[in-house]
N, C-alpha and C positions, 0 to 999 in steps of 0.2 A: 705333437709328440711323434718322433720317429718310431718305426717298428723295424728293429734290426734283424737282418738275416745274413746268412753266409752260404755261398755256393762253392763247392770243392770240385774242381775239374781234375779227375784222376789222370786223364791223358796228359795233362801238362805237368804233373808232379814228377820230378826227377829223383826224389828221395834224398835231397840234400840235407834235410833236417834243420834248415834255417828256422823254420817255425818252432820246432822243439827247443832250439837253443834260445831263441828270442823270448819264449815263454818262461824258460828258466831264469833268464837274465832279469825279467821284469818281476818275477814273483818269489824266487828263492831268497830266503833270508830277509825279505821285506814284506811287512804287513801293509795292506791297503784297506784299513778299516774305515767305515763299517762294512765294506764289501767282502773282504777276504783277509784271513790270517795268512801269514807267510807260508809259502809252499816248501816242504822239505827238499833237500838236495837230492835225495834218493827215494825211489819207490812210488813216485807220483808222475803221471804223464797227462797233463791237462790237454796237450795235443801230442799225438804220437804218430808214427808212420808205420803202417802195417805193410810189410814186404810180402807180397803174394807171388810165390813161384808157380808158374804155369807150364803145363806140358811136360815132356820128358826128353831125355837126350835122344837125338841131337837137336831137337826143336824145343828149346826152353826159353821162356819169357818171364820177366819179372814186372809186376805192377806195384807201384807205391801208392798206398791209400792212406791219406791223412785221416786220423780218427780223433774226434773231440766230442764234447757234450753236444747233443742234438738240439738242446733248448726246446724240449718237448712241449707240445700243447697238452694241457691236462697232465702235466708231468707225473709219472709214477712216484718219483721221490717226494713230491708234495703230498701224496696220499699215504706215505709211510706213517705207521703208528709211532709217534714220538712223545706222547704224554707219559705220565708216571702212574703206576699202580692201576687202580680201577677207573681212573679218569683219563685213560689214554685217549688221545685225539690225533687227527691227521696233522702232519707237519705244516700244512698250509694254515690250519686253524691256530696253531701255536706260534706261527711266524718263523718256525725253524727253517722252512724252505718257502720262498715266495717268488712270485713272478712280477717283475717290474712292468710299468706301463709300456715300456719299449720292447717287451717280450723276453727279456733276459731273465732266466731262472737263477736265483741266488740262494745259496745256503748261508744262513745267518751265522757268522762265526761265534756268536755268543749263545743264541737260543738253541743251536743245534749241538752244542757241546754234550758229549756223552751218548749221543744217539746213533749208534753204529748201524741200526736198522735202515737208516737212510741210504747207506752204501749198498745194502742188499736189495733195495727196492729198484735200483737202476738196471733196466734190461740190457743196456749197452755196456755195462761194466766200466763206466767212465767216471764214477765217483770213488774217491780213495779215502782211506782212513789214516789220519795223522795221529800216531800213537802218542807222540810227545804232547800234542795239544788236546788230545782226546776229542777229535773233531773230524767230521766228514768234509771233504773238499773236492772241488771240481773247477773246470773252466768258468770264468765269469765274463767272457768276451771282453776282458779288460774294461769292465764297466766304469772303473774309477778314472780311466783315461778318457773315455767317451764323455763322462760328466765334466771333464776339464776342457772339452772342446776338440778332442782328437776325432779324426774322421774314421779311424779303423783300429782294430786291436794290433798288438805287437806282431803276432804271427803273420797277419796279412801284410803288414808293412815290410816284413823281412823276406817274403816270398819272392824270389828272383824271376819266376816264370809266370806270375799272375795266375797260379793255380787256385788261389783263394780270392774270391770276390766278395767283398763285404759292403753293406750299405742299407739304406732305408727302403724297405719293401713297399712302403706307402707312397714313395716318390716315384712317379712313372718315368722321370728323367734320370734317375740314378742308374749307375752301371749295373747294379744287381737286378733292378727291375727290367731293364732292357734285355739283359741276358736271360732272365726267367721267362720273358715273353716269347723267346725264340728257341730256347734250348729244351732238350728232353731231360727233365729233372727226375731224379730217383731218390728213394730212401736207401740208407746204408744197409739196413736189414729189414726189408718189407715184411718178412715173416713175423717180426716182433709185433707189428701193428701200432707202434708208437711213432708218431710223426712230429716234426718240429720245424723250426725256422732255419735249420742247417740241412741243405740238400746237396745231392751229388750229381755229377755228370760223368759218363764214360766209365762206370764201374765195370771191371772186366767180366765178361761172360765166357762161355766155352768157345773154343776155336777148333776148326778142322783144317789140316794142312797136309801137304805132300810134296814130293819132288818127282818130276817126270823126265824120263830119258828115252832116247831113240836107240833101240837095241842094236840095230844093224850098223850104225855109225858110232856108237858109244859116245854120245854127246848129249848135253842138256837139250831138252825139247822146249825151245822158246816159242811162245805164241800159241800154245795149245789152248783150245777152248775147254773150260772146266765148268760144269753145271752141278750145282748142289740142290737137291730137292728133299723136302721133308718138313714136318712141322708147319705146314701151310706156306712154305717158302719155295721159291725157285730163284736162286742166285747164280749169276754168271761172272766168271773171271777168266783171265788169260795168264798162262805161266810167264814168268819173267825171264830175264837173260840166263838165269841159273836153272830154269825149269821148275821153279818153285811156285806154288799157289797157296792161298790161305783165305779162309772165310772166318770172320770174327763175329762177335756179338750173337752167338747162337744159344738157343735154349738148352738147359741142362736136361739130361735123361731123355733125349729125343733121338729117334732113329733117322738118319739121313742117308741118301744115296748120292754118290759122287760119280759123275760120268765125265770121262776124258776123251776128247775128240781131236784128231790131227789128220789132215788130208794125207792120203796115201798109207795110213797105218790103221791097224785094227784097234777100234776103241776099247776102252776098259770101263767097267762099272764096279765100284767098290762100295761097301757098306761101312758106316761109321755111327756108333752110338755114343752120345755125349754124356756118359756117366762121369767122364773126365775129359780134359782136352785131348784131342785125337791127332796124332801124327801118323799118316798112312805109310810113311817111309818112302823108299825108292820104288817108283812105278815105271816099268819098262813097256814101251809100245813096240809091237812087231808089225812088219809089213804083211 
């Protein structure tokens, strides 16, 4: 039996929403029983794209982060109280939420009826309430298609940049296993403490950037050495043709020192604290 997983590479996501549209096309107005009742056209996002704006003018960047069910291990939704009256019991015990042998967590579209507490149990906020059906719903990894022999869910099939990599985690030759063996994988929200079979790569961290100019000739300072120190790091870069430099993937709430060196000019040392992304602005070097 396969053990399915998904790796989402944020760096490759262009925010095209193909995954979102494919999910709607597969599930809206169509029930795939006994796996899932039909998804409503509005109000549910079994996969969505979180557009994260970073930095401030004139240094602004946007990262597109696909968000879906994490398919948690020991899923909190399975532990939700979903029995009736004094005989209340966990959703897993009643079968309202269960984990398949392949690792996919399913909300039973019959047994979970009326149990809105399952929505509240999700720490990631990716379980939705269907008012018309009186039912909690979420991503199923297109389990109905996998059971029919499909190799991947519709969202993965529709991704034009291969930002979504799906497969059997127990098969060492699968694309996802090969990627997992070499990539630095992350949890979407490590502070929550809930882990699952959906992992991330390249989740945006803090950046420190700036633009360097030579004051006496009023031009961009290409090729300046820039050294960032702090948080146990010492990183080096060189300014580009436009005099720009940037350090990515830095820790939040950390003090850094940025030193800029150019032959024939007086160096500069600046401070940056990453309570947010930092753009140091225009930095002029004098002889």
